[in-house]
C-alpha positions as CSV (number, residue, x, y, z in Angstrom):
1,M,84.0,100.6,72.8
2,N,86.3,97.6,73.7
3,S,84.1,95.3,75.7
4,C,85.4,92.9,78.4
5,D,83.6,90.8,80.9
6,T,85.4,91.6,84.1
7,V,87.9,94.2,85.3
8,I,89.8,93.4,88.5
9,I,91.3,96.5,90.2
10,C,94.1,96.5,92.8
11,A,95.5,99.5,94.5
12,E,99.1,98.1,94.6
13,L,101.3,96.1,92.3
14,T,101.8,93.4,95.0
15,E,98.0,92.9,95.0
16,L,97.7,92.7,91.2
17,A,100.8,90.4,90.7
18,P,99.0,87.2,91.9
19,F,96.4,87.7,89.1
20,V,99.1,88.3,86.4
21,N,101.6,85.5,87.4
22,R,100.5,82.2,88.8
23,M,104.0,81.4,90.0
24,W,103.9,84.6,92.1
25,L,100.6,83.6,93.5
26,Q,101.8,80.2,94.5
27,E,105.0,81.5,96.0
28,C,103.2,84.0,98.2
29,L,100.7,81.3,99.3
30,A,103.5,79.0,100.1
31,H,104.8,81.6,102.6
32,R,101.5,82.5,104.1
33,F,102.3,81.1,107.6
34,L,105.4,83.2,108.1
35,D,105.3,86.2,110.3
36,S,106.5,88.4,107.4
37,Y,107.3,87.8,103.8
38,Q,108.3,90.3,101.1
39,P,109.0,88.9,97.6
40,Q,111.3,90.8,95.3
41,D,111.0,92.4,91.9
42,T,107.3,92.8,91.6
43,E,107.4,94.6,88.3
44,K,109.3,91.7,86.6
45,V,106.2,89.4,86.7
46,F,104.2,91.8,84.5
47,P,103.8,91.2,80.8
48,A,103.2,93.9,78.2
49,P,99.9,95.7,79.0
50,Y,96.8,95.0,76.9
51,K,96.0,98.7,76.8
52,Q,97.2,102.0,78.4
53,L,94.5,104.5,79.2
54,S,95.1,107.8,81.0
55,G,98.3,106.5,82.5
56,L,96.7,103.2,83.7
57,Q,98.0,99.9,82.4
58,F,95.4,97.2,81.8
59,Y,96.8,93.7,81.7
60,P,95.2,90.6,80.2
61,L,94.6,88.0,82.9
62,D,94.9,84.4,81.9
63,L,92.7,82.8,84.5
64,P,91.2,79.5,83.4
65,E,88.9,79.6,86.4
66,I,87.1,82.7,85.2
67,P,84.9,82.7,82.1
68,G,85.1,85.5,79.6
69,K,87.7,88.2,79.0
70,T,89.3,89.5,82.2
71,L,91.6,92.5,82.6
72,G,93.5,93.7,85.6
73,V,94.8,97.2,86.5
74,Q,96.6,98.9,89.3
75,S,94.6,102.0,90.3
76,G,97.0,103.5,92.9
77,V,96.0,104.1,96.5
78,G,93.1,106.3,97.5
79,M,89.5,107.2,96.6
80,V,90.2,109.4,93.6
81,N,92.4,106.8,92.0
82,A,89.8,104.1,92.7
83,A,87.0,106.2,91.1
84,R,89.2,107.0,88.1
85,A,90.1,103.4,87.4
86,T,86.5,102.2,87.9
87,A,85.1,104.9,85.6
88,I,87.7,104.0,82.8
89,A,87.0,100.3,83.2
90,I,83.2,100.8,82.8
91,E,82.9,103.8,80.4
92,V,85.9,103.1,78.1
93,L,86.5,99.3,78.3
94,G,82.8,98.4,78.8
95,A,83.4,96.2,81.8
96,R,80.3,94.2,82.6
97,Q,81.4,93.8,86.2
98,V,84.1,95.3,88.4
99,L,85.9,93.8,91.4
100,Y,88.4,95.3,93.8
101,S,90.9,92.9,95.3
102,G,93.6,93.5,97.9
103,T,94.4,94.2,101.6
104,A,92.6,96.1,104.3
105,G,92.9,96.9,108.0
106,G,90.9,94.8,110.4
107,L,88.3,97.1,112.0
108,A,86.2,94.6,113.9
109,K,87.4,93.7,117.3
110,D,87.6,90.1,116.4
111,S,89.5,90.6,113.2
112,Q,92.3,88.3,112.3
113,V,95.3,88.9,110.0
114,G,94.7,86.7,107.0
115,E,90.9,86.9,107.2
116,V,89.0,87.4,104.0
117,I,86.2,89.9,103.8
118,F,83.7,89.9,101.0
119,G,82.1,93.4,101.0
120,D,78.4,93.3,101.1
121,N,78.1,97.0,102.0
122,Y,80.4,100.0,101.5
123,V,80.5,103.3,103.5
124,F,82.7,106.4,103.5
125,H,84.0,106.6,107.1
126,S,85.5,110.1,106.6
127,A,82.3,111.7,105.1
128,D,80.3,113.8,107.6
129,A,77.4,115.9,106.3
130,T,75.3,115.4,109.4
131,A,75.0,119.1,109.9
132,F,72.7,119.1,106.8
133,G,70.6,116.2,108.0
134,Y,72.5,113.4,106.2
135,Q,73.6,110.2,107.9
136,R,77.3,109.8,108.9
137,G,79.2,108.5,105.9
138,Q,76.6,109.8,103.4
139,L,77.5,112.2,100.6
140,P,74.8,114.8,99.8
141,G,72.6,113.5,97.0
142,M,73.9,109.9,97.4
143,P,72.7,106.9,99.3
144,P,74.0,106.3,102.9
145,S,75.9,103.3,101.6
146,Y,76.5,101.1,98.5
147,S,75.6,97.4,98.3
148,G,77.7,94.8,96.7
149,S,76.3,92.9,93.7
150,E,73.7,90.3,94.9
151,R,74.8,87.9,92.3
152,L,78.5,88.2,93.3
153,L,77.6,88.0,96.9
154,A,75.6,84.8,96.3
155,S,78.7,83.3,94.8
156,A,80.8,84.4,97.8
157,R,78.3,82.9,100.2
158,S,78.3,79.7,98.3
159,L,82.0,79.4,99.0
160,L,81.5,80.0,102.7
161,T,78.8,77.5,103.5
162,D,78.1,73.8,103.3
163,P,74.8,72.7,101.6
164,G,72.3,72.0,104.4
165,A,74.5,73.7,107.1
166,D,72.8,75.5,110.0
167,T,72.4,79.0,108.6
168,S,73.1,80.5,112.1
169,S,76.8,79.5,111.6
170,Q,77.1,81.1,108.1
171,E,79.4,84.1,107.4
172,T,81.3,83.9,110.6
173,A,85.1,84.1,111.1
174,A,85.1,80.3,111.5
175,S,83.6,79.8,108.0
176,R,85.7,78.0,105.4
177,F,85.7,77.9,101.6
178,K,83.6,75.0,100.3
179,N,82.7,73.1,97.2
180,P,85.1,74.2,94.5
181,S,83.5,73.7,91.1
182,S,86.5,72.8,89.0
183,S,89.9,71.1,89.4
184,A,91.8,74.4,88.9
185,E,89.6,76.1,91.4
186,A,90.0,73.2,93.8
187,T,93.7,73.7,93.8
188,L,93.3,77.3,94.9
189,A,90.5,76.5,97.3
190,A,92.7,74.0,99.0
191,S,95.0,76.8,100.0
192,L,92.1,78.6,101.7
193,R,90.8,75.8,103.9
194,Q,92.4,77.3,106.9
195,T,91.3,80.9,106.0
196,P,88.7,82.6,108.1
197,A,86.2,84.4,105.8
198,R,82.9,86.3,106.1
199,C,80.8,88.9,104.3
200,G,80.3,92.4,105.8
201,T,80.7,96.1,105.6
202,I,83.9,97.8,104.4
203,A,84.6,101.4,105.4
204,T,86.6,103.6,103.1
205,G,88.4,106.9,103.6
206,D,91.6,108.7,102.7
207,S,93.2,108.1,106.2
208,F,95.0,105.1,107.7
209,I,93.2,103.8,110.7
210,T,95.3,103.5,113.8
211,D,95.0,103.5,117.5
212,A,94.4,107.2,117.4
213,N,91.2,107.1,115.3
214,V,89.9,103.5,115.4
215,S,87.5,104.1,118.3
216,A,85.7,106.9,116.5
217,V,85.3,104.9,113.3
218,R,84.0,101.9,115.2
219,S,81.6,104.0,117.0
220,A,80.2,105.6,113.9
221,F,80.2,102.3,111.9
222,P,79.7,99.5,114.4
223,T,79.1,96.8,111.8
224,A,82.2,97.6,109.6
225,L,84.6,94.7,109.5
226,A,87.5,96.3,107.5
227,A,88.9,99.7,106.6
228,E,90.8,100.7,103.5
229,M,91.0,103.6,101.0
230,E,89.3,102.5,97.7
231,S,86.2,100.3,97.8
232,A,83.4,102.7,98.6
233,A,84.6,105.1,95.9
234,A,84.6,102.3,93.3
235,A,81.2,101.1,94.6
236,Q,79.8,104.6,94.1
237,V,81.0,104.8,90.5
238,A,79.6,101.3,89.8
239,F,76.3,102.3,91.5
240,L,76.0,105.4,89.2
241,S,76.8,103.3,86.2
242,Q,74.6,100.4,87.2
243,V,77.4,97.9,86.9
244,P,77.8,95.0,89.4
245,F,80.6,95.5,91.9
246,L,82.2,93.6,94.7
247,A,85.4,94.1,96.8
248,V,87.4,91.2,98.2
249,R,89.8,92.1,101.0
250,C,92.3,90.2,103.1
251,I,93.1,91.7,106.5
252,S,96.8,92.6,106.6
253,D,96.9,94.6,109.9
254,L,94.7,95.4,112.9
255,C,94.4,99.2,113.0
256,S,97.1,99.5,115.6
257,P,100.1,101.9,116.1
258,E,102.3,99.2,114.5
259,G,99.8,98.7,111.7
260,Q,101.9,100.2,108.9
261,D,104.9,98.0,109.7
262,I,102.6,94.9,110.0
263,Y,101.0,95.8,106.7
264,H,104.3,95.9,104.8
265,G,105.3,92.5,106.2
266,N,101.9,91.0,105.2
267,A,101.0,92.9,102.0
268,A,102.2,90.4,99.4
269,V,100.8,87.3,101.2
270,C,97.5,88.9,102.0
271,G,97.2,90.3,98.5
272,A,97.6,86.7,97.2
273,I,95.0,85.4,99.6
274,A,92.6,88.1,98.4
275,A,93.4,87.2,94.8
276,T,92.8,83.5,95.4
277,A,89.4,84.3,97.0
278,T,88.5,86.6,94.1
279,I,89.4,83.9,91.6
280,C,87.4,81.3,93.4
281,L,84.4,83.6,93.7
282,L,84.3,84.4,90.0
283,G,84.8,80.8,89.2
284,A,81.7,79.9,91.2
285,C,79.5,82.5,89.5
């Protein structure tokens, strides 16, 4: 088995590109305050893959902020793709921890485009076996939800709070990234000082949340902050394999009728923000 310390999974190439190419990351962050920004030629920033497994290309990530050997991979969108990539990362490459990084729809009523969500809990918003006595979102034989790694969450919370700060103000949308631990990390953290960030529940399903179904999902999962199509599936695989897992998502749209167009305009920048938060988190571990 080829061992590696960390595998970072992204659903889309635009979400993986910031990890692979620092110039791409910096370019996207430089355009973060535009209403819409779509960089060109995503595939041109990628080097030769480290390894190809079952059609997935795993790339070496040269990230001085992160200790150990780190690989990145594009899983593709959706729960099956997420589970497949996570299983290969763990069972074939021997990943000691797995992170998902990318964009999500804002599910909370106070969500903001550009906000970072560190997932502390993961649920399947489309799962419903309540007729058999299970909780909404719970798959038969599985727990009702999946928790993020406490070690990784501790690192996330250390980025959000000031030492000695009033704990009642922690993990709110007004929180800011604090106390970078290295000069390289400080450069990235500086770009996040105006970024709202908090820890919370991420809801996963194979459907795009819009005006038509957002009320039902909010009613069933009132604490969920973000909705997307991968994290809970990856969390389930990590849970079964007993491997630490965390998802870092940046809100790219607000679950509205215009959400798809808004997502495409914000995908690259929000993917870069999520990548920056992921790098800072791992650097603080």
